[in-house]
N, C-alpha and C positions, 0 to 999 in steps of 0.2 A: 922546335921540332916536335912533328907527332909523336907521340907514347906507343912505342913499342907492344902490339898485343902476343900477350902471350898464353891464352888458351883461349883457344875457338871449340863455340858448343852451341846446338839447335836449342837449346835451353836459357831463358830469360834471363832477368836479373831476379822474380820468385822466384825461380825452380821451375817454374812449368815449361813442358814441351810447345815450344811452337811451330812444329810437324802437325800437335794434336788430330783430331778423327776427321778433319777436314782436306789438311795436304799433302800432295802427295808429293811435294819435292819444294829445298827451299831454297834457294840461292846465298848467299851471303858473300858481299862483295865489297873489298876493304882493303885497301892502298897500307896499311900498318900492316899485313899479313907476309911474314919475313922467314928466312929460314933461324928454325930457334925456335918457335911458337910453336904450343901442344895443341895438336888436334884427337878434340873429345867426340869419341863416338855410341851412340848410347845401343843399349841392347836390341832395339827396334829399327834401327835405321843403317843403311849404307850411306858414305862417303863418297865423293869424286870430287876430284882437287884437281884444278884446271890453270892454264897457264896463258892468258891472252889465245884461246880457244881451240890449244892441245889438251889434251888430258892428261896428266903426268902420275897421275894414280888412282886406283879405285880402295874403300879401306872397309872391312870388317869392321866389326864393335873391341872397342878397343881405345887406348892413347895412344898417338901417336905422333914422335917430334919431325917439323916438316926439312926434311933437308930441299930445299928450293936451289934454281940456278945462282943466285945471291951468294953462296959461299956462305958456311957456318960463320965465319967467322966478323962474316961485314955487317946483318943485321942492321941495328939504327946505326952503322955507321955511313951505312949506302944511303937513308934514310936520312938523316943529316946532308949529305955533300951532293944531294939531288933537291934539298929543297925543304925537309920534312915527307916527301915522299916516295914510295920506291918505286925504282926505275921498270918491274915488274912485275902488273897487275894479278896479280889471283883472284881467283875463286874457288869460294867452297860450297859443291852441291850435295845438301844431304836429301837422303831418298827413303821415304816413311816405306818399313818390310811390316807394318801391321795390318790386318784387313781394314778393309774400308768399305762404307756404305755409297753405290753409287744409285740416283733415281734417275730415268727418263721417263716422261710421260709427252703422250703423242695420241693425235687423233687420226682414225683407219673409216673408211668406208665399205658394209658389205653389200653382197654380190646386190639386195636391193637400192644399192648409196644409202643407206641408210648410217649417221656419222654413230661412234663409237668413240671412247674414251679408256686409248691403257693407261696401265701407268707398269714400268718394271722396273724392279728392287735388285741388285745385282752388289756380291761382294768382290775386291780384287785387293792384292796384295803382288809388289816385288821380290819376287823368290833368291836373286843372286845377288853378286857383283856385274856379271855378264848382264846380266836382266837393268842392273840397274843403268848399268852403262849407256845400252836402249832404250831405254826412259829420256834419257839428258838430251841423249842424241837423234832422236828420233822428237819428240815433243816441246817447243821452245818453250822460251820462259816471255812469261806476254808480264813484266812486274817481278815482285819478292818472291814467289809461290808457282807452281799450279799447282788447283785443286781439285776438288771431283767435279765443279760444276763444271772446269773446262775438260775434263773424260768426258762426264756424260753430253757435253757439247758436239766431241769428238766420233763417240759412235751411234752418236744419232741416228743418224742415216742411215748405217745396217742395222742397224734394230728397225726402223719403220721401212724400210724396204724386207724385213726375213717375217715382221707380223704383216705387210700387204701382201705375198705371194699366198697366205694362208686366209686372210678374212675377206679380199676383195674376190673369192669362190665361193666362200661359202652364209649360206642366209644367217638371218642377224638370230630366228633361235636355237641355230646348230651350231654355234660361237661357241657356248661353252663344251661339246661334246668333243670338240677340235684343241681345247684345252693343254690337254701335255703333248699332242703334235707339236704345237703353237712353241710352247716352253722347248719345245728342245730343239726345233731348228734357227730359234733367238738364242739360246744358247752356242749351239755349236757355230752358228756364222760370228757373233760376235767375241767368242775365243780367238777364231783363227785370226779374225780384225785385233782386237789387242794385242795379242804376240808380239806383230811387230814394233809395237813399245814398251816388251818388256815386260809386259805386266798378264798375269797370270786371271784367269776367271773362276771363282768359288762357286759357289750357289749364285740359282738365279728365281727368280719368281716373277707370272704374269699376273696381273686384274686386267679384266675386262669386261666395259660395261657401256651400256646404252651411253651419249653422251644427253639427250632429253628426258629431261626428268619424267615426266610427264609418261614417257615408253616405260622406263622404268619402273613407275608402280603398275602402267597397267599388265605390263609382265608377271610382276609380284602376286598380280592376281590371279593370273593362270593359273601361277605355281599353284594355287589355293587349289587347285581341281574345278575354278568357276568355267562352262565354259562362254565360246565367243560371243552368244547372244547377251549373255548376260555380265561383258564386261563393263559396255559400256554404262549402263545404269551402279552401276558398283562403283567404277570412276566417277560419273558422277559425283554418286551419294558420297563419295570420299571427300569429292571439294568442298560440296554442300556444310559436312560432319564441322572444317576447317572453317569456316566461315561463321560455325556458330547458330546458322539454321537447322530449327528442330524437323523442319520437314526432309532432311538427310533420309531416315527408313525407309519413309512413303519412296522416295525415289530409286533406292534400292530396290521394293519391292513392289513398285509399278503402279503403288493404289492413290486414292485419295489421302486429303488431311483431314482427320477429328477432331472436333472439338466439342468438350460438352456429353460427348457421346452421340451424335449428329453428323450426318456428312454432308461437308460443303461441297455440292458441287460449282463445276467452276460455270462461267457463263455460256460457253459454249455447247455442253451439255444440257445446260438447263435450256436453253434455247431448241435445243435437240427434242427433246423430249415435248415443251410446246409444241413443236410441229408436228409431232404425234399425235395429239390430242391427249397425251398423260396427267397433263393438270389442265384444271377445269377450274375457271373463274371464281372465287367467295372457297377453295380450298383453300389459299393461301392464308390461312389465320396472319393478321395485324397486330402488333406489339400492342396490349395493357396499354401504354403511355404513346400510343401515337394519336395526333389530334386526330387524326381524320375517325375514332373512334366515337 
């Protein structure tokens, strides 16, 4: 005969909250749940009791004795009669009412078809028992928990649609100028979408950056006040400096490279000067250790 469950709780054996900061809802499915079991609901949870798909009750914070259709006096007797299992199947669904952080990341294209990466961080929570019932009614369980990653999957298309409405008609350089308008549009659309699931949207942050790292660095150089004709040389100098090349400052300044105070002209420059008659035979002094001396 199965042991009758006396206390049903969302805490594990170590007293840790099984919902935590990542899980929106938790399902406990156990055939040992019978009349007389005590249902404990923590201060940051709601609880929904179901039997074979039908909602029996929704509980707020507190501890409640469960009264189910198997009558209080039957309890373990009913289990023993049915071979150690209850003839009725009960589900206890805990809903997290704490504020939870959710993140969505995606790609959008600007007016010039340049790719930008957006990151949307937002806080959600479930306010009331009615909202908790809407959550477990409209959002199915795909396992023992519903976590914030699943919420992000559901909200992803709504966020993407709102962002594309602004980004696709905005030049890359003007995206940040419209970030306030973009945030409000995403917030309103997302709040309306989540209401269907009984989820309240608190605060929202939107961050948009060019997807290409090189484009980000060039835009950062422009933000320093560099004119357009200097962006190429300075970006080249930045790449050369990362490679440890000592000629990086010369690339930025557009000058030749000096060794020991003397200018080493490029081969093309030397040939041009020779063709112009500026270098005459015998003017180039051979080194003292040259075998021709």
